[in-house]
N, C-alpha and C positions, 0 to 999 in steps of 0.2 A: 547634543547631536540629534537630528531628526531621525525618526524610525526609517529604516531602509527596506522594510518588508511589510506585507500585510497578511492577515490570516487567510489560510486556505487549507482544505483537506486534500492531501495527496493520497489517493486510495490505490494501493498496490494489490492487484488481483492476479491470480494464476494458480496453477496446480501446486499441490504439495511438492516441495523440493525444487520448485522452479527458480528460486533465488529471491523471492519477495523480501524475506527478513534481512538477508545479507545486503541487498540493494537499499532497502529502507533505512537500515542502520547507518550505512555509509552516507546516504543523503543527509540524515540527521547530523552526523559528525561534521560533514562539510558545511552544513548550515550554521552549526555552532561556531565553527572556525570563522565564518563570515559575520559573526556577531548576532545571529538570531538567537535571542535568549528566551523567547516565549515559544517553546517547542515541546510537543508531546508525541511520543511513539506509542501507538496502540497495536500490539502484536496479537495475532489470532490465538496462538498457543497460551500466551499469558492472560489474555482476557477470559479464556475458557477456564482458567484456574481461579478467577476472581469474579468479575461481573457476570459472567455467563456460566458459572459453575452450576452443574445439575442439568444443563441442556445436553441432549443427545445429538444425533446426526440425521434425524428425519428432516424432511423438507421444512416442516413447521418449526422445528427447533433451530435449524440453520437460519431461517428467515428471522426468527426472534433474536438470534445471536447478532445478525447484521443490523437489526433494528436498534439494538443496544449500542452497537458501534456508532451508528449514524446519529443517534441522539446525543451521545457524548461528544462526537466530532462537531456537531452543530453548535453546541454550547461553547466549545473551545474556539472554533473558527470565528464565530461572531465576536469574540473577545480578542481578536487579532493574534491568536495562537496558531502557529503552523502545526497542523495535526497530520501525522504520518500514520496511516492505517496499513498494516500488512496482514491481509486475511484472504483466504481462498475465495470467499464470497462467490459461490458457484453459479448463482442465478442472476440473470440480467435484470429481471424485474426488481429485485432487492437493491441492486446497484443503482438502477435508474431512480428508485425512490430515494436512496441516499443522496444522489445528485440533486434531486428536486428539493429535498428538505434542507440540505446544507447550503446550497447556493454556490459559494466559492469552492469549487470541487474540480479535481483532475483525476480522471480514471487512468491508471497506468497499468497496462497489461504486461505482466512479466511472463514472457512467452518462452517455453521450452517444450520440446516434444516429450510425450509420455515416456518413451524409453530412456531419454536423458534423465528425466526426473527419477525414474525407477533405478537407474544406475547410480544416482547420487544418494539414494535412500539407505542410510546406515542402520536404520531401525528395522528394516525388512518389511515395512508396512505394505509396499507395493506387491512384494512376493506373496504375502498373506492374502491380499485382496485378489490377486490374480488366481490364486488357488481356491478361492471361495471361502477361505477361513475367516476373512475380515469382510463384513458386510458394510454397505453404505459408504464406500470409499470413493471420493470424488475422482473422476476420470477413468475409473475402472467399472465399478458397479453402481455408481451414481453419476449423473451428468455434470459436466462443467460447460457452461454456456459462455463461449468466448465473447468478449466485448465487440460490439459492432462498430462503434465510433469512439475509441478511446483517444484521449489527448496524446498519449504516447504508447508505443509498443517497444518494449525493451527485450531484445533477443539475448537471453543469457547462455545460449549454446555457443554463440559465435563472438560475443562481445564481453569484455571484462566488467566486473562490478564497478570499477573506477570509471570506465567509459559511460556506462549506463547512468551512474550517479551524476556525472557531469552533464549528461543530456537532460536530466530532470532539472538541474539548476539553470541550465540555459533556457529551458522552457519557462521556468518561473520568471526569469529576467525578461524574456520576450513578451510575457503576458502581464507584466507589471506587479508581480508578487514579490520580486526581489530586485533590488537595485543592482545594476551591473557593478562589478568590482571597481572599475575606474571611476564611476560616478560616486560610489560610496566613499572612496578615498578623497575625491575632490570636495565633497560635502564636509568631511571631517576636518579638512584643512581650512575651509572658509568659516567654519563654525566658531 
């Protein structure tokens, strides 16, 4: 059977607790169910424990963290791997550079109001940041620059993770990164 998808980096950006990881993991699960076997999930928290271990949260360190993300993503994407990045990536310039370097790239803004993110925070990081105890916290004491022209904006306050994941897959189909389900089934029957 011919491949029914091509490599792309799906770059999920948004505040901490906005729903990036939840949505990204669900997109990955749905893609695997659709037969996408060349797929990698690069999560911000996990990358900081490995590839970006030792980096802090200064602007320079955040930019270096994102540089590492996009270099890995570029290698994977050019080898037809669907690469799912879930990282706050707070600065527009770094995301724009990622887009330019990777090429096949979709910026997906996972949008939730600051208070909703704070209400979801089981670790109490927002409370610590708002009290001044935690420095360099994105959205509180450090800026988050919202995307200006993302391919998708996912509202996690009013839409379910399922609805948002389905929107990502529909976008991929519409832009030729994933064959629609009916076409994939027809191809497998004629193969």
